[in-house]
DRENPA-3360 file (N, C-alpha, C; in nm, 2 decimals, always signed):
BEGIN
1 = MLRRAGSH = +0.10/-0.09/+0.00/+0.02/-0.03/-0.04/+0.09/+0.11/-0.01 ~ +0.19/+0.13/+0.08/+0.29/+0.22/+0.08/+0.34/+0.27/-0.03 ~ +0.42/+0.14/-0.11/+0.48/+0.13/-0.25/+0.28/+0.22/-0.37 ~ +0.19/+0.13/-0.32/+0.10/+0.21/-0.45/+0.08/+0.32/-0.38 ~ +0.09/+0.40/-0.32/+0.01/+0.52/-0.27/+0.20/+0.66/-0.32 ~ +0.30/+0.59/-0.29/+0.43/+0.68/-0.34/+0.41/+0.69/-0.49 ~ +0.40/+0.59/-0.52/+0.40/+0.61/-0.67/+0.30/+0.70/-0.76 ~ +0.21/+0.69/-0.68/+0.10/+0.81/-0.72/+0.12/+0.90/-0.67;
9 = LFAQLRGS = +0.18/+0.95/-0.56/+0.25/+1.11/-0.55/+0.35/+1.16/-0.64 ~ +0.41/+1.04/-0.65/+0.52/+1.09/-0.76/+0.45/+1.13/-0.90 ~ +0.36/+1.04/-0.89/+0.27/+1.08/-1.08/+0.23/+1.24/-1.04 ~ +0.10/+1.26/-0.97/+0.11/+1.37/-0.93/+0.18/+1.50/-0.94 ~ +0.31/+1.48/-0.86/+0.43/+1.59/-0.89/+0.46/+1.62/-1.07 ~ +0.53/+1.55/-1.12/+0.52/+1.48/-1.21/+0.43/+1.55/-1.31 ~ +0.27/+1.57/-1.34/+0.21/+1.63/-1.37/+0.24/+1.75/-1.33 ~ +0.27/+1.84/-1.26/+0.22/+1.96/-1.14/+0.32/+2.05/-1.24;
17 = ASDAPQLL = +0.47/+1.92/-1.29/+0.62/+2.04/-1.28/+0.60/+2.00/-1.48 ~ +0.52/+1.92/-1.52/+0.49/+1.97/-1.66/+0.43/+2.07/-1.72 ~ +0.31/+2.15/-1.58/+0.22/+2.19/-1.64/+0.31/+2.35/-1.60 ~ +0.40/+2.34/-1.54/+0.42/+2.48/-1.49/+0.49/+2.52/-1.59 ~ +0.44/+2.66/-1.61/+0.54/+2.78/-1.70/+0.67/+2.77/-1.72 ~ +0.78/+2.74/-1.83/+0.85/+2.71/-1.87/+0.92/+2.88/-1.86 ~ +1.05/+2.89/-1.82/+1.15/+3.00/-1.81/+1.16/+3.05/-1.92 ~ +1.16/+3.13/-1.97/+1.19/+3.23/-2.11/+1.35/+3.17/-2.16;
25 = AIPSGTRG = +1.37/+3.15/-2.27/+1.52/+3.17/-2.27/+1.60/+3.33/-2.28 ~ +1.66/+3.34/-2.31/+1.74/+3.49/-2.29/+1.86/+3.45/-2.39 ~ +1.83/+3.52/-2.51/+1.89/+3.58/-2.67/+1.99/+3.62/-2.60 ~ +2.10/+3.49/-2.75/+2.23/+3.47/-2.72/+2.27/+3.61/-2.77 ~ +2.21/+3.69/-2.83/+2.27/+3.83/-2.86/+2.32/+3.94/-2.74 ~ +2.26/+3.89/-2.64/+2.25/+4.03/-2.55/+2.38/+4.04/-2.50 ~ +2.37/+4.14/-2.42/+2.52/+4.22/-2.32/+2.58/+4.14/-2.23 ~ +2.43/+4.09/-2.13/+2.46/+3.97/-2.01/+2.55/+3.87/-2.05;
33 = VQYFDAPN = +2.47/+3.76/-2.15/+2.50/+3.69/-2.21/+2.67/+3.57/-2.32 ~ +2.65/+3.72/-2.40/+2.75/+3.77/-2.48/+2.87/+3.80/-2.46 ~ +2.89/+3.88/-2.39/+2.95/+4.05/-2.32/+3.10/+4.05/-2.42 ~ +3.14/+3.99/-2.42/+3.30/+4.01/-2.56/+3.27/+4.01/-2.63 ~ +3.13/+3.99/-2.69/+3.08/+3.96/-2.86/+2.93/+4.10/-2.85 ~ +2.97/+4.15/-2.76/+2.87/+4.26/-2.81/+2.92/+4.35/-2.88 ~ +2.81/+4.46/-3.01/+2.87/+4.50/-3.07/+2.93/+4.62/-3.02 ~ +2.91/+4.69/-2.95/+3.01/+4.84/-2.92/+3.10/+4.79/-2.86;
41 = GPAVSQVP = +3.16/+4.66/-2.83/+3.27/+4.59/-2.75/+3.27/+4.58/-2.62 ~ +3.34/+4.56/-2.53/+3.36/+4.50/-2.43/+3.48/+4.67/-2.35 ~ +3.43/+4.67/-2.19/+3.50/+4.76/-2.19/+3.67/+4.78/-2.14 ~ +3.68/+4.60/-2.11/+3.81/+4.56/-2.08/+3.83/+4.48/-2.19 ~ +3.95/+4.46/-2.23/+3.91/+4.31/-2.40/+3.99/+4.20/-2.33 ~ +3.96/+4.08/-2.34/+3.93/+3.94/-2.31/+4.11/+3.94/-2.34 ~ +4.16/+3.89/-2.23/+4.36/+3.88/-2.30/+4.40/+3.72/-2.15 ~ +4.41/+3.69/-2.23/+4.46/+3.57/-2.14/+4.55/+3.62/-2.08;
49 = IEEEWYNR = +4.53/+3.48/-1.94/+4.65/+3.54/-1.83/+4.78/+3.54/-1.86 ~ +4.87/+3.44/-1.96/+4.97/+3.40/-1.98/+5.01/+3.54/-2.08 ~ +4.92/+3.60/-2.13/+4.98/+3.68/-2.23/+4.94/+3.81/-2.15 ~ +4.92/+3.78/-2.05/+4.88/+3.96/-1.96/+5.03/+4.01/-1.94 ~ +5.08/+4.09/-1.94/+5.28/+4.17/-1.94/+5.20/+4.27/-1.79 ~ +5.16/+4.30/-1.78/+5.15/+4.45/-1.68/+5.01/+4.39/-1.61 ~ +5.04/+4.50/-1.49/+4.98/+4.50/-1.38/+4.87/+4.61/-1.37 ~ +4.78/+4.55/-1.38/+4.64/+4.68/-1.37/+4.59/+4.72/-1.25;
57 = QRSVVPLL = +4.63/+4.67/-1.14/+4.60/+4.68/-0.99/+4.65/+4.85/-1.01 ~ +4.60/+4.93/-0.92/+4.63/+5.02/-0.82/+4.66/+5.06/-0.72 ~ +4.75/+5.08/-0.63/+4.83/+5.03/-0.48/+4.76/+5.13/-0.47 ~ +4.75/+5.29/-0.51/+4.72/+5.42/-0.46/+4.60/+5.47/-0.49 ~ +4.47/+5.41/-0.40/+4.33/+5.47/-0.51/+4.25/+5.64/-0.42 ~ +4.29/+5.74/-0.46/+4.21/+5.85/-0.39/+4.07/+5.84/-0.43 ~ +4.02/+5.87/-0.32/+3.91/+5.85/-0.29/+3.81/+5.99/-0.25 ~ +3.71/+6.02/-0.41/+3.71/+6.19/-0.36/+3.79/+6.28/-0.30;
65 = DKVPWIQS = +3.81/+6.43/-0.27/+3.87/+6.47/-0.22/+3.97/+6.42/-0.13 ~ +3.98/+6.28/-0.05/+4.08/+6.22/-0.03/+4.19/+6.15/-0.04 ~ +4.32/+6.19/-0.04/+4.44/+6.17/-0.18/+4.53/+6.10/-0.06 ~ +4.55/+5.97/-0.07/+4.67/+5.94/-0.01/+4.78/+5.99/+0.01 ~ +4.92/+6.04/+0.13/+4.98/+6.12/+0.16/+5.09/+6.03/+0.19 ~ +5.16/+6.03/+0.04/+5.30/+5.92/+0.10/+5.43/+5.99/+0.02 ~ +5.54/+5.93/+0.15/+5.70/+6.00/+0.08/+5.76/+5.93/-0.03 ~ +5.90/+6.00/-0.03/+5.94/+5.89/-0.20/+5.99/+5.77/-0.13;
73 = DTWIAPNA = +6.03/+5.74/-0.06/+6.01/+5.67/-0.01/+6.00/+5.54/+0.08 ~ +5.83/+5.55/+0.06/+5.75/+5.43/+0.11/+5.75/+5.40/+0.00 ~ +5.75/+5.24/+0.03/+5.73/+5.12/+0.01/+5.63/+5.03/+0.01 ~ +5.49/+5.05/-0.14/+5.42/+5.02/-0.11/+5.40/+4.88/-0.21 ~ +5.31/+4.79/-0.19/+5.35/+4.59/-0.28/+5.25/+4.65/-0.38 ~ +5.31/+4.55/-0.52/+5.22/+4.60/-0.57/+5.02/+4.52/-0.59 ~ +5.04/+4.43/-0.50/+4.88/+4.41/-0.49/+4.87/+4.43/-0.37 ~ +4.92/+4.56/-0.28/+4.83/+4.60/-0.18/+4.79/+4.75/-0.22;
81 = VVSGDVDI = +4.70/+4.79/-0.12/+4.60/+4.85/-0.15/+4.57/+5.00/-0.01 ~ +4.65/+5.13/-0.08/+4.59/+5.24/-0.01/+4.55/+5.30/-0.03 ~ +4.45/+5.38/+0.02/+4.33/+5.41/-0.05/+4.24/+5.55/+0.10 ~ +4.19/+5.63/+0.02/+4.11/+5.76/+0.14/+4.26/+5.84/+0.21 ~ +4.19/+5.89/+0.32/+4.26/+6.00/+0.41/+4.37/+5.90/+0.46 ~ +4.46/+5.85/+0.42/+4.56/+5.82/+0.47/+4.68/+5.91/+0.43 ~ +4.81/+5.93/+0.57/+4.89/+6.01/+0.57/+5.03/+5.87/+0.66 ~ +5.11/+5.83/+0.54/+5.22/+5.77/+0.55/+5.40/+5.86/+0.51;
89 = YDQVGIFF = +5.44/+5.80/+0.66/+5.53/+5.87/+0.64/+5.71/+5.79/+0.60 ~ +5.83/+5.92/+0.67/+5.90/+5.76/+0.62/+5.95/+5.66/+0.63 ~ +5.96/+5.53/+0.50/+6.07/+5.45/+0.51/+5.95/+5.39/+0.55 ~ +5.83/+5.40/+0.53/+5.70/+5.30/+0.58/+5.73/+5.18/+0.47 ~ +5.68/+5.03/+0.47/+5.64/+4.94/+0.39/+5.47/+4.87/+0.42 ~ +5.46/+4.91/+0.36/+5.30/+4.82/+0.30/+5.34/+4.76/+0.18 ~ +5.30/+4.56/+0.29/+5.37/+4.45/+0.22/+5.26/+4.41/+0.17 ~ +5.27/+4.32/+0.06/+5.21/+4.24/-0.01/+5.02/+4.16/+0.03;
97 = GAVVRGDL = +4.96/+4.21/-0.04/+4.87/+4.22/-0.01/+4.76/+4.30/+0.14 ~ +4.81/+4.39/+0.17/+4.81/+4.45/+0.32/+4.69/+4.58/+0.23 ~ +4.61/+4.57/+0.36/+4.44/+4.68/+0.26/+4.51/+4.81/+0.38 ~ +4.48/+4.93/+0.37/+4.53/+5.06/+0.44/+4.35/+5.15/+0.38 ~ +4.29/+5.15/+0.41/+4.16/+5.16/+0.40/+4.13/+5.30/+0.44 ~ +4.10/+5.42/+0.41/+4.13/+5.55/+0.53/+3.98/+5.60/+0.45 ~ +3.83/+5.52/+0.41/+3.71/+5.58/+0.33/+3.59/+5.69/+0.43 ~ +3.61/+5.65/+0.58/+3.57/+5.69/+0.68/+3.66/+5.78/+0.78;
105 = NKIRIGGC = +3.73/+5.74/+0.79/+3.83/+5.82/+0.90/+3.94/+5.87/+0.86 ~ +4.04/+5.89/+0.94/+4.18/+5.94/+0.91/+4.26/+5.84/+0.96 ~ +4.38/+5.83/+0.84/+4.49/+5.69/+0.90/+4.62/+5.76/+0.85 ~ +4.69/+5.74/+1.01/+4.87/+5.76/+1.03/+4.91/+5.71/+1.08 ~ +5.04/+5.63/+0.93/+5.11/+5.58/+1.02/+5.25/+5.65/+1.01 ~ +5.33/+5.61/+1.10/+5.47/+5.66/+1.16/+5.59/+5.61/+1.05 ~ +5.73/+5.73/+1.06/+5.83/+5.62/+1.01/+5.88/+5.53/+1.07 ~ +5.96/+5.45/+0.92/+5.97/+5.30/+0.97/+5.89/+5.23/+1.04;
113 = TAILDRAV = +5.81/+5.22/+1.02/+5.68/+5.09/+1.00/+5.63/+5.01/+0.91 ~ +5.64/+4.92/+0.97/+5.62/+4.78/+0.85/+5.46/+4.73/+0.89 ~ +5.35/+4.77/+0.78/+5.25/+4.70/+0.82/+5.26/+4.55/+0.67 ~ +5.26/+4.41/+0.75/+5.37/+4.28/+0.65/+5.16/+4.23/+0.61 ~ +5.24/+4.10/+0.50/+5.11/+4.08/+0.41/+5.01/+4.05/+0.51 ~ +4.90/+4.10/+0.43/+4.79/+4.06/+0.45/+4.68/+4.09/+0.52 ~ +4.75/+4.26/+0.59/+4.72/+4.31/+0.77/+4.55/+4.42/+0.66 ~ +4.50/+4.46/+0.75/+4.36/+4.53/+0.72/+4.41/+4.62/+0.82;
121 = IHAAKAVP = +4.44/+4.76/+0.80/+4.42/+4.87/+0.85/+4.29/+4.96/+0.86 ~ +4.12/+5.02/+0.95/+4.06/+5.06/+0.84/+4.04/+5.16/+1.01 ~ +3.94/+5.26/+0.99/+3.90/+5.35/+1.09/+3.77/+5.37/+1.06 ~ +3.68/+5.39/+1.15/+3.53/+5.39/+1.18/+3.49/+5.57/+1.17 ~ +3.36/+5.56/+1.12/+3.33/+5.70/+1.13/+3.31/+5.75/+1.30 ~ +3.29/+5.66/+1.32/+3.24/+5.73/+1.51/+3.32/+5.57/+1.64 ~ +3.32/+5.61/+1.73/+3.30/+5.53/+1.82/+3.23/+5.49/+1.95 ~ +3.16/+5.40/+2.00/+3.08/+5.47/+2.07/+3.21/+5.47/+2.26;
129 = TGLNPATL = +3.31/+5.45/+2.23/+3.38/+5.50/+2.36/+3.37/+5.69/+2.39 ~ +3.36/+5.72/+2.24/+3.38/+5.89/+2.24/+3.54/+5.87/+2.23 ~ +3.62/+5.83/+2.18/+3.75/+5.86/+2.17/+3.81/+5.83/+1.99 ~ +3.88/+5.94/+1.99/+3.92/+5.97/+1.86/+3.93/+5.84/+1.78 ~ +3.80/+5.85/+1.69/+3.81/+5.71/+1.55/+3.90/+5.75/+1.52 ~ +3.98/+5.79/+1.47/+4.10/+5.76/+1.36/+4.17/+5.64/+1.35 ~ +4.28/+5.55/+1.33/+4.40/+5.48/+1.35/+4.53/+5.53/+1.34 ~ +4.64/+5.55/+1.43/+4.74/+5.63/+1.46/+4.80/+5.53/+1.46;
137 = IGEFVTVE = +4.87/+5.56/+1.43/+5.02/+5.46/+1.43/+5.21/+5.48/+1.46 ~ +5.22/+5.48/+1.53/+5.37/+5.55/+1.55/+5.53/+5.51/+1.49 ~ +5.57/+5.55/+1.47/+5.72/+5.49/+1.44/+5.77/+5.37/+1.50 ~ +5.86/+5.28/+1.43/+5.91/+5.18/+1.44/+5.79/+5.07/+1.48 ~ +5.68/+5.04/+1.39/+5.62/+4.98/+1.44/+5.58/+4.86/+1.40 ~ +5.55/+4.72/+1.45/+5.55/+4.60/+1.27/+5.42/+4.52/+1.33 ~ +5.34/+4.52/+1.25/+5.20/+4.50/+1.26/+5.25/+4.39/+1.13 ~ +5.20/+4.28/+1.21/+5.27/+4.10/+1.23/+5.13/+4.08/+1.08;
145 = PYCVLRSC = +5.19/+3.98/+1.03/+5.01/+3.96/+0.85/+4.97/+3.90/+0.90 ~ +4.86/+3.95/+0.87/+4.66/+3.88/+0.90/+4.63/+4.00/+1.07 ~ +4.72/+4.12/+1.11/+4.67/+4.14/+1.19/+4.51/+4.24/+1.12 ~ +4.44/+4.30/+1.24/+4.39/+4.35/+1.22/+4.33/+4.49/+1.31 ~ +4.31/+4.65/+1.28/+4.37/+4.69/+1.35/+4.23/+4.81/+1.27 ~ +4.15/+4.85/+1.37/+4.05/+4.95/+1.34/+4.03/+5.11/+1.47 ~ +4.02/+5.19/+1.45/+4.02/+5.32/+1.48/+4.11/+5.30/+1.66 ~ +4.21/+5.26/+1.64/+4.29/+5.22/+1.77/+4.40/+5.32/+1.75;
153 = RIEPKVIL = +4.48/+5.37/+1.89/+4.60/+5.37/+1.89/+4.74/+5.32/+1.88 ~ +4.82/+5.28/+1.84/+4.97/+5.20/+1.85/+5.02/+5.36/+1.85 ~ +5.14/+5.30/+1.94/+5.24/+5.45/+2.01/+5.38/+5.38/+1.94 ~ +5.48/+5.45/+1.94/+5.64/+5.39/+1.92/+5.63/+5.27/+1.95 ~ +5.76/+5.23/+1.90/+5.81/+5.10/+1.92/+5.74/+4.97/+1.96 ~ +5.67/+4.90/+1.96/+5.53/+4.78/+1.91/+5.55/+4.72/+1.83 ~ +5.55/+4.62/+1.91/+5.53/+4.44/+1.81/+5.39/+4.47/+1.84 ~ +5.34/+4.41/+1.72/+5.18/+4.31/+1.76/+5.18/+4.21/+1.60;
161 = GARTVVCE = +5.16/+4.12/+1.71/+5.19/+4.01/+1.70/+5.13/+3.91/+1.57 ~ +5.16/+3.80/+1.49/+5.00/+3.76/+1.35/+4.87/+3.75/+1.42 ~ +4.83/+3.77/+1.31/+4.68/+3.83/+1.33/+4.63/+3.84/+1.48 ~ +4.70/+3.96/+1.49/+4.60/+3.99/+1.64/+4.49/+4.13/+1.60 ~ +4.39/+4.12/+1.65/+4.31/+4.24/+1.64/+4.26/+4.36/+1.76 ~ +4.33/+4.48/+1.72/+4.25/+4.60/+1.77/+4.20/+4.64/+1.78 ~ +4.06/+4.61/+1.85/+3.92/+4.74/+1.80/+3.88/+4.85/+1.86 ~ +3.81/+4.90/+1.80/+3.79/+5.06/+1.83/+3.81/+5.13/+1.99;
169 = GAIVETES = +3.93/+5.23/+1.97/+3.93/+5.26/+2.08/+4.04/+5.25/+2.14 ~ +4.09/+5.10/+2.16/+4.18/+5.10/+2.22/+4.32/+5.16/+2.23 ~ +4.49/+5.08/+2.30/+4.56/+5.19/+2.29/+4.65/+5.10/+2.37 ~ +4.78/+5.07/+2.24/+4.87/+5.02/+2.32/+4.99/+5.10/+2.27 ~ +5.00/+5.10/+2.43/+5.13/+5.22/+2.46/+5.27/+5.17/+2.48 ~ +5.40/+5.24/+2.42/+5.53/+5.27/+2.36/+5.57/+5.13/+2.46 ~ +5.68/+5.09/+2.35/+5.79/+4.97/+2.39/+5.69/+4.84/+2.49 ~ +5.55/+4.82/+2.39/+5.51/+4.68/+2.45/+5.50/+4.58/+2.35;
177 = IVTPGSVV = +5.51/+4.48/+2.33/+5.45/+4.37/+2.21/+5.33/+4.27/+2.31 ~ +5.21/+4.23/+2.18/+5.15/+4.15/+2.21/+5.15/+4.03/+2.12 ~ +5.16/+3.94/+2.17/+5.17/+3.79/+2.16/+5.09/+3.79/+2.01 ~ +5.10/+3.71/+1.84/+5.01/+3.65/+1.77/+4.90/+3.55/+1.83 ~ +4.79/+3.64/+1.71/+4.65/+3.56/+1.76/+4.56/+3.63/+1.90 ~ +4.64/+3.75/+1.91/+4.52/+3.78/+2.08/+4.42/+3.89/+2.01 ~ +4.37/+3.94/+2.06/+4.26/+4.05/+2.04/+4.28/+4.11/+2.17 ~ +4.28/+4.22/+2.13/+4.24/+4.41/+2.25/+4.09/+4.44/+2.22;
185 = PPARRIPS = +3.99/+4.41/+2.31/+3.88/+4.42/+2.32/+3.89/+4.62/+2.31 ~ +3.76/+4.72/+2.27/+3.76/+4.84/+2.24/+3.78/+4.85/+2.39 ~ +3.86/+4.98/+2.36/+3.87/+5.12/+2.48/+3.99/+5.05/+2.58 ~ +4.08/+4.96/+2.56/+4.14/+4.90/+2.63/+4.25/+4.89/+2.60 ~ +4.36/+4.97/+2.74/+4.51/+5.02/+2.74/+4.59/+4.90/+2.74 ~ +4.69/+4.91/+2.62/+4.83/+4.82/+2.69/+4.97/+4.91/+2.74 ~ +4.98/+4.85/+2.88/+5.08/+4.97/+2.96/+5.22/+4.97/+2.84 ~ +5.28/+5.05/+2.86/+5.44/+5.08/+2.81/+5.49/+4.91/+2.88;
193 = GELWGGNP = +5.57/+4.89/+2.81/+5.72/+4.79/+2.86/+5.65/+4.65/+2.95 ~ +5.54/+4.61/+2.85/+5.48/+4.50/+2.91/+5.47/+4.37/+2.79 ~ +5.45/+4.23/+2.79/+5.41/+4.19/+2.72/+5.24/+4.07/+2.77 ~ +5.20/+4.13/+2.67/+5.04/+4.14/+2.65/+4.95/+3.96/+2.57 ~ +4.88/+3.92/+2.56/+4.86/+3.83/+2.48/+4.75/+3.74/+2.57 ~ +4.66/+3.66/+2.44/+4.56/+3.60/+2.44/+4.42/+3.64/+2.41 ~ +4.31/+3.58/+2.43/+4.20/+3.63/+2.36/+4.04/+3.62/+2.50 ~ +4.01/+3.70/+2.54/+4.10/+3.86/+2.49/+4.23/+3.90/+2.57;
201 = IRFIRKLT = +4.27/+3.96/+2.59/+4.39/+4.00/+2.59/+4.40/+3.99/+2.76 ~ +4.50/+3.91/+2.81/+4.58/+3.98/+2.93/+4.73/+3.97/+2.94 ~ +4.77/+4.03/+3.09/+4.94/+4.05/+3.11/+4.97/+3.98/+3.11 ~ +5.08/+3.94/+3.05/+5.17/+3.83/+3.08/+5.34/+3.84/+3.15 ~ +5.36/+3.96/+3.14/+5.52/+3.97/+3.24/+5.58/+4.12/+3.20 ~ +5.61/+4.13/+3.23/+5.76/+4.23/+3.22/+5.81/+4.21/+3.11 ~ +5.85/+4.35/+2.97/+5.95/+4.34/+2.95/+6.09/+4.30/+3.00 ~ +6.21/+4.27/+2.94/+6.32/+4.27/+2.93/+6.42/+4.41/+2.89;
209 = GHERERVI = +6.47/+4.46/+2.97/+6.58/+4.56/+2.91/+6.62/+4.54/+2.78 ~ +6.68/+4.39/+2.78/+6.70/+4.38/+2.59/+6.55/+4.41/+2.51 ~ +6.47/+4.37/+2.55/+6.33/+4.32/+2.42/+6.27/+4.44/+2.42 ~ +6.31/+4.56/+2.48/+6.24/+4.72/+2.49/+6.39/+4.77/+2.45 ~ +6.48/+4.71/+2.45/+6.61/+4.85/+2.39/+6.61/+4.76/+2.20 ~ +6.62/+4.66/+2.22/+6.70/+4.58/+2.05/+6.58/+4.48/+2.00 ~ +6.49/+4.40/+2.05/+6.44/+4.36/+1.98/+6.34/+4.38/+1.91 ~ +6.24/+4.48/+1.95/+6.13/+4.60/+1.83/+6.20/+4.66/+1.82;
217 = MDSAEHYV = +6.37/+4.72/+1.77/+6.41/+4.84/+1.69/+6.47/+4.75/+1.60 ~ +6.53/+4.58/+1.66/+6.55/+4.51/+1.53/+6.44/+4.44/+1.40 ~ +6.36/+4.43/+1.50/+6.24/+4.41/+1.43/+6.15/+4.56/+1.29 ~ +6.19/+4.70/+1.35/+6.14/+4.73/+1.25/+6.27/+4.79/+1.20 ~ +6.38/+4.77/+1.21/+6.48/+4.78/+1.11/+6.50/+4.73/+0.96 ~ +6.49/+4.56/+1.08/+6.50/+4.43/+0.91/+6.41/+4.50/+0.84 ~ +6.26/+4.50/+0.88/+6.15/+4.48/+0.77/+6.19/+4.66/+0.70 ~ +6.22/+4.76/+0.76/+6.26/+4.87/+0.68/+6.31/+4.82/+0.60;
225 = ALANMLRV = +6.47/+4.82/+0.63/+6.56/+4.72/+0.52/+6.48/+4.70/+0.41 ~ +6.41/+4.55/+0.46/+6.37/+4.48/+0.34/+6.29/+4.55/+0.26 ~ +6.16/+4.64/+0.27/+6.11/+4.74/+0.25/+6.23/+4.79/+0.15 ~ +6.33/+4.87/+0.20/+6.37/+4.97/+0.07/+6.46/+4.85/-0.03 ~ +6.46/+4.74/+0.00/+6.53/+4.64/-0.12/+6.45/+4.63/-0.20 ~ +6.29/+4.60/-0.20/+6.16/+4.58/-0.27/+6.19/+4.71/-0.33 ~ +6.20/+4.79/-0.29/+6.12/+4.91/-0.38/+6.21/+4.96/-0.47 ~ +6.34/+4.92/-0.40/+6.50/+5.00/-0.53/+6.45/+4.85/-0.65;
233 = EQLPVGTG = +6.45/+4.74/-0.59/+6.43/+4.60/-0.71/+6.30/+4.68/-0.82 ~ +6.15/+4.71/-0.77/+6.01/+4.78/-0.83/+6.01/+4.86/-0.94 ~ +5.96/+4.83/-1.03/+5.95/+4.91/-1.15/+5.85/+5.02/-1.15 ~ +5.94/+5.15/-1.19/+5.82/+5.27/-1.15/+5.74/+5.30/-1.22 ~ +5.59/+5.30/-1.18/+5.49/+5.30/-1.24/+5.48/+5.43/-1.38 ~ +5.44/+5.41/-1.49/+5.43/+5.53/-1.58/+5.31/+5.47/-1.67 ~ +5.38/+5.58/-1.78/+5.36/+5.52/-1.93/+5.44/+5.45/-2.03 ~ +5.57/+5.46/-1.96/+5.63/+5.42/-2.08/+5.67/+5.31/-2.09;
241 = WRAVEAYR = +5.56/+5.15/-2.05/+5.54/+5.08/-2.14/+5.49/+5.06/-2.23 ~ +5.47/+5.23/-2.29/+5.30/+5.24/-2.42/+5.45/+5.21/-2.55 ~ +5.58/+5.26/-2.53/+5.65/+5.29/-2.63/+5.75/+5.13/-2.62 ~ +5.77/+5.07/-2.50/+5.83/+4.92/-2.54/+5.74/+4.88/-2.59 ~ +5.54/+4.87/-2.55/+5.50/+4.74/-2.63/+5.48/+4.78/-2.81 ~ +5.50/+4.94/-2.84/+5.51/+4.96/-2.96/+5.63/+4.91/-3.06 ~ +5.77/+4.94/-2.99/+5.89/+4.91/-3.03/+5.85/+4.71/-3.00 ~ +5.83/+4.65/-2.93/+5.83/+4.51/-2.93/+5.70/+4.46/-3.06;
249 = EKQVASKE = +5.60/+4.56/-3.08/+5.52/+4.47/-3.19/+5.57/+4.50/-3.33 ~ +5.64/+4.62/-3.30/+5.71/+4.62/-3.45/+5.86/+4.56/-3.49 ~ +5.92/+4.48/-3.42/+6.03/+4.39/-3.42/+5.94/+4.22/-3.44 ~ +5.83/+4.25/-3.39/+5.73/+4.14/-3.43/+5.67/+4.10/-3.60 ~ +5.66/+4.22/-3.62/+5.60/+4.25/-3.75/+5.75/+4.23/-3.86 ~ +5.82/+4.25/-3.80/+5.97/+4.26/-3.90/+6.02/+4.11/-3.95 ~ +6.00/+4.03/-3.81/+6.01/+3.90/-3.76/+6.15/+3.93/-3.73 ~ +6.19/+4.03/-3.66/+6.32/+4.04/-3.58/+6.29/+3.99/-3.47;
257 = YQWVNFRE = +6.18/+4.03/-3.36/+6.16/+3.93/-3.25/+6.08/+3.77/-3.27 ~ +6.05/+3.72/-3.15/+5.95/+3.63/-3.21/+5.91/+3.61/-2.99 ~ +5.80/+3.63/-3.02/+5.72/+3.60/-2.84/+5.71/+3.50/-2.85 ~ +5.79/+3.47/-2.77/+5.80/+3.30/-2.62/+5.71/+3.32/-2.52 ~ +5.64/+3.23/-2.50/+5.51/+3.23/-2.39/+5.53/+3.12/-2.31 ~ +5.69/+3.19/-2.21/+5.76/+3.12/-2.10/+5.63/+3.03/-2.05 ~ +5.55/+3.10/-2.00/+5.45/+2.99/-1.93/+5.35/+2.88/-2.00 ~ +5.35/+2.92/-2.09/+5.28/+2.76/-2.22/+5.38/+2.66/-2.23;
265 = QKYLMRLQ = +5.52/+2.77/-2.27/+5.62/+2.63/-2.28/+5.68/+2.54/-2.16 ~ +5.62/+2.61/-2.00/+5.65/+2.55/-1.90/+5.59/+2.39/-1.88 ~ +5.41/+2.49/-1.92/+5.30/+2.34/-1.95/+5.30/+2.26/-2.05 ~ +5.43/+2.28/-2.16/+5.43/+2.16/-2.21/+5.48/+2.09/-2.18 ~ +5.64/+2.10/-2.12/+5.75/+2.10/-2.06/+5.72/+2.00/-1.95 ~ +5.59/+2.02/-1.85/+5.57/+1.92/-1.73/+5.47/+1.81/-1.77 ~ +5.38/+1.85/-1.95/+5.34/+1.69/-2.04/+5.40/+1.64/-2.05 ~ +5.49/+1.72/-2.15/+5.59/+1.57/-2.15/+5.64/+1.53/-2.05;
273 = TEAEAMSK = +5.74/+1.61/-1.96/+5.81/+1.53/-1.83/+5.69/+1.38/-1.80 ~ +5.53/+1.43/-1.73/+5.43/+1.31/-1.71/+5.41/+1.21/-1.83 ~ +5.40/+1.25/-1.92/+5.43/+1.12/-2.01/+5.51/+1.08/-2.00 ~ +5.60/+1.12/-2.03/+5.74/+1.03/-2.01/+5.75/+0.90/-1.85 ~ +5.71/+0.99/-1.75/+5.69/+0.91/-1.70/+5.62/+0.84/-1.68 ~ +5.48/+0.85/-1.70/+5.40/+0.75/-1.79/+5.39/+0.58/-1.87 ~ +5.46/+0.64/-1.94/+5.53/+0.56/-2.04/+5.61/+0.48/-1.96 ~ +5.68/+0.50/-1.90/+5.77/+0.40/-1.80/+5.68/+0.32/-1.69;
281 = LTQ = +5.62/+0.39/-1.63/+5.51/+0.24/-1.59/+5.44/+0.18/-1.59 ~ +5.44/+0.22/-1.77/+5.25/+0.08/-1.84/+5.40/+0.01/-1.92 ~ +5.55/+0.00/-1.92/+5.66/-0.05/-2.03/+5.68/-0.20/-1.92;
% end
């Protein structure tokens, strides 16, 4: 009986589905479906990644009337983003994937400070504590990878361990260290000369004289030297690539230069190596 009732219900569902109105087919000539085949052409040409020569991402992005203020010796990684009301002082390094977003309030980064990989620094429009909602970072500060700083104050000579979260209104005083993975709650103050850590953060011990005088400074100086080395190696941003591209196309047209797709060649070499290894196994 149960089998008969189940088959009867299934037949009813099939009948109701067949009677339902069908969706209209989208014409193949619309821009949403055939974007790159549109009559007027796309806004950006479709180029395979292996043929892309230049990075189109902008590291410094103005936001309306808010333009980031940076120094000539500041290094910003090609895939990092600095936007809005941001002031960056001497010998600051913004490393790969970091985001400094001053769209709602001001961000200030003091000299010889390192914002390492994937760190996020931003500011709220206002904080419930009534303190200054700007994000202020002093000199010789090391912000390790994956840190998140929001509307806080970091005084000079501080190390923030990796994946540390500093919430609104928090203050980390000078010559202090926060261990990796810590969470500083809103309006919490980390006194000077102490080691704090945990979630939520708590006092661990006092820093030694060597840690206060050398460890913090050595960390900052190490990343400053690394940022300067990367800045020297990085090509300047400009429109000189247009002349290079035109010259390369001229040489290709005159058969004086042959374009070699190294990425494709490496892929074909890997396929050949895998095929040879597979043939040895099957012999």
